C-alpha positions as CSV (number, residue, x, y, z in Angstrom):
1,M,17.0,25.5,-13.7
2,A,18.5,22.0,-14.1
3,N,22.1,21.7,-15.2
4,T,22.0,20.3,-18.7
5,N,25.8,20.0,-18.9
6,V,25.8,16.8,-16.9
7,S,26.5,13.8,-19.1
8,P,23.9,11.0,-18.9
9,L,26.8,8.6,-18.7
10,K,28.1,10.3,-15.6
11,V,24.7,10.1,-14.0
12,L,24.4,6.4,-14.8
13,M,27.9,5.7,-13.5
14,A,27.1,7.5,-10.3
15,Q,23.9,5.6,-9.8
16,T,25.4,2.2,-10.5
17,S,28.5,2.7,-8.4
18,E,26.5,3.7,-5.3
19,S,26.2,1.2,-2.5
20,P,22.9,-0.6,-2.2
21,L,22.9,0.3,1.5
22,V,23.4,4.0,0.6
23,R,20.4,3.9,-1.8
24,L,18.2,2.4,0.9
25,M,19.4,4.8,3.5
26,G,18.7,7.7,1.1
27,K,15.2,6.6,0.5
28,R,14.5,6.7,4.3
29,G,16.7,9.8,5.0
30,L,19.0,7.9,7.3
31,T,22.6,8.7,8.0
32,Q,25.5,6.5,8.8
33,A,25.5,8.0,12.3
34,Q,21.9,7.1,12.8
35,I,22.4,3.5,11.8
36,A,25.5,3.3,13.9
37,S,23.6,4.6,17.0
38,D,20.8,2.1,16.5
39,F,23.2,-0.8,16.4
40,G,25.8,0.3,19.0
41,V,28.6,0.5,16.5
42,S,30.7,3.4,15.3
43,R,29.9,5.5,12.2
44,Q,33.2,4.2,10.8
45,T,31.9,0.6,11.1
46,V,28.9,1.5,9.0
47,S,31.2,3.2,6.5
48,N,33.2,0.0,6.3
49,W,30.0,-2.0,5.6
50,I,29.2,0.5,2.8
51,N,32.7,0.3,1.3
52,G,32.9,-3.4,1.5
53,K,35.8,-3.4,4.0
54,T,33.8,-5.4,6.5
55,T,30.5,-7.2,6.5
56,P,27.9,-6.7,9.3
57,C,28.0,-9.3,12.0
58,L,24.4,-9.0,13.2
59,S,22.0,-11.3,14.9
60,L,18.9,-12.4,13.1
61,K,16.9,-9.9,15.3
62,D,19.3,-7.1,14.2
63,W,19.0,-8.0,10.5
64,H,15.2,-7.7,10.9
65,K,15.7,-4.4,12.7
66,L,18.0,-3.1,9.9
67,A,15.5,-4.2,7.2
68,N,12.7,-2.4,9.1
69,L,14.8,0.8,9.4
70,L,15.5,0.7,5.7
71,G,11.9,0.2,4.8
72,T,12.3,-3.3,3.4
73,T,12.2,-6.9,4.5
74,I,15.1,-9.1,5.4
75,D,14.8,-11.2,2.2
76,K,15.1,-8.0,0.1
77,L,18.2,-6.7,1.8
78,P,21.2,-6.6,-0.6
79,I,23.6,-9.6,-0.2
80,N,26.5,-7.1,-0.4
81,F,26.3,-3.6,0.9
82,A,29.3,-2.4,-1.2
83,S,29.0,-1.0,-4.7
84,D,29.5,-3.4,-7.6
85,E,32.7,-1.5,-8.7
């Protein structure tokens, strides 16, 4: 049975504050550790991308690889991986 005590506002806030990278990862069932492994970086580095502490410094080939992993194209990757908060 679904929890009907959850405020629609809280649900909306949770959805809008989530990182675009996290949303794409969730659609593909990817973890930070999996992305880190694929790009030879630490899980903390991927976490920093998500939190907006750093931006990915990837080659064009790696941007295409990331887009492919996330099930999108390079032109549809978010400009900023951090949430809009």
